[in-house]
LUMKOLRO-343669 format. One record per residue (C-alpha): x, y, z; residue number from 1. Coordinates in steps of 0.001 Angstrom, whole numbers. Example, Ala and Ser with C-alpha at 12.3 -4.5 7.8 and 13.67 -1.06 7.14 Angstrom:
BEGIN
- x, y, z, seq
- 12300, -4500, 7800, 1 .
- 13670, -1060, 7140, 2 .
***
This chain:
BEGIN
- x, y, z, seq
- 118057, 88284, 76061, 1 .
- 121096, 85811, 75481, 2 .
- 122883, 84807, 78737, 3 .
- 126634, 84480, 78435, 4 .
- 128634, 82667, 81469, 5 .
- 130330, 84329, 83849, 6 .
- 133684, 83202, 85676, 7 .
- 134481, 84333, 89020, 8 .
- 137675, 84656, 91144, 9 .
- 138422, 85661, 94602, 10 .
- 138142, 85123, 98039, 11 .
- 134335, 86398, 99426, 12 .
- 134505, 88209, 102706, 13 .
- 131405, 88210, 104255, 14 .
- 130617, 89979, 107985, 15 .
- 130197, 86950, 110112, 16 .
- 127552, 88033, 111731, 17 .
- 125449, 88966, 109008, 18 .
- 126032, 86068, 106494, 19 .
- 125961, 82566, 106561, 20 .
- 126886, 79838, 104457, 21 .
- 128516, 82444, 101049, 22 .
- 129948, 81046, 97934, 23 .
- 129878, 81380, 94527, 24 .
- 127297, 79168, 93009, 25 .
- 126011, 77711, 89302, 26 .
- 123139, 79262, 88083, 27 .
- 121299, 75608, 88512, 28 .
- 122451, 75449, 92070, 29 .
- 120979, 78841, 92847, 30 .
- 117756, 77596, 91339, 31 .
- 117659, 74392, 93389, 32 .
- 118439, 76484, 96552, 33 .
- 115131, 78526, 95439, 34 .
- 112981, 75194, 95366, 35 .
- 114213, 73910, 98683, 36 .
- 113008, 77355, 100169, 37 .
- 109455, 77193, 98337, 38 .
- 109378, 73741, 99673, 39 .
- 110050, 75217, 103491, 40 .
- 107423, 77723, 102325, 41 .
- 105031, 75044, 101116, 42 .
- 105661, 72857, 104449, 43 .
- 107251, 69800, 102378, 44 .
- 110552, 70736, 105117, 45 .
- 110445, 71288, 108534, 46 .
- 111922, 73542, 110329, 47 .
- 114760, 71011, 111386, 48 .
- 115557, 70045, 107753, 49 .
- 115798, 73372, 106394, 50 .
- 117835, 74834, 109245, 51 .
- 120267, 72005, 109036, 52 .
- 120026, 72704, 104624, 53 .
- 118654, 75777, 104097, 54 .
- 118214, 77104, 100812, 55 .
- 117944, 80875, 99877, 56 .
- 117195, 83493, 102755, 57 .
- 113122, 84787, 101591, 58 .
- 113914, 88064, 101595, 59 .
- 116143, 87349, 98565, 60 .
- 113547, 85819, 96139, 61 .
- 112120, 88267, 95126, 62 .
- 115240, 90073, 93806, 63 .
- 116295, 87259, 92242, 64 .
- 112992, 86573, 90383, 65 .
- 113411, 90250, 89549, 66 .
- 116412, 89986, 87904, 67 .
- 115441, 86322, 86133, 68 .
- 118228, 84899, 88296, 69 .
- 115467, 82193, 89662, 70 .
- 112271, 81204, 88360, 71 .
- 109299, 81130, 91040, 72 .
- 105209, 81184, 90712, 73 .
- 103682, 84369, 91850, 74 .
- 101915, 82130, 94408, 75 .
- 105159, 80693, 95831, 76 .
- 106702, 83740, 96106, 77 .
- 103653, 84933, 98454, 78 .
- 104052, 82037, 100504, 79 .
- 107445, 82971, 100835, 80 .
- 106786, 86502, 101818, 81 .
- 104771, 84709, 104840, 82 .
- 107980, 83633, 106019, 83 .
- 109536, 86850, 107038, 84 .
- 106438, 88281, 108785, 85 .
***
């Protein structure tokens, strides 16, 4: 399946108490954030480092992988899943 780039505009109006750091990002930046979460799950990033510059919330990685928005190995998905427990 070919992917066509999309252009988005407009303001986001997320819930202040349910979200943080919401913004539009490019696919490569989304992958970088996913990779940061994986690095955290692997223990290569400390809690303090992840808090200061977080990746994607672990709960979203499986969904993003399912729609092929990011690429992540099954082993890394399991590691990330352990963060939510």
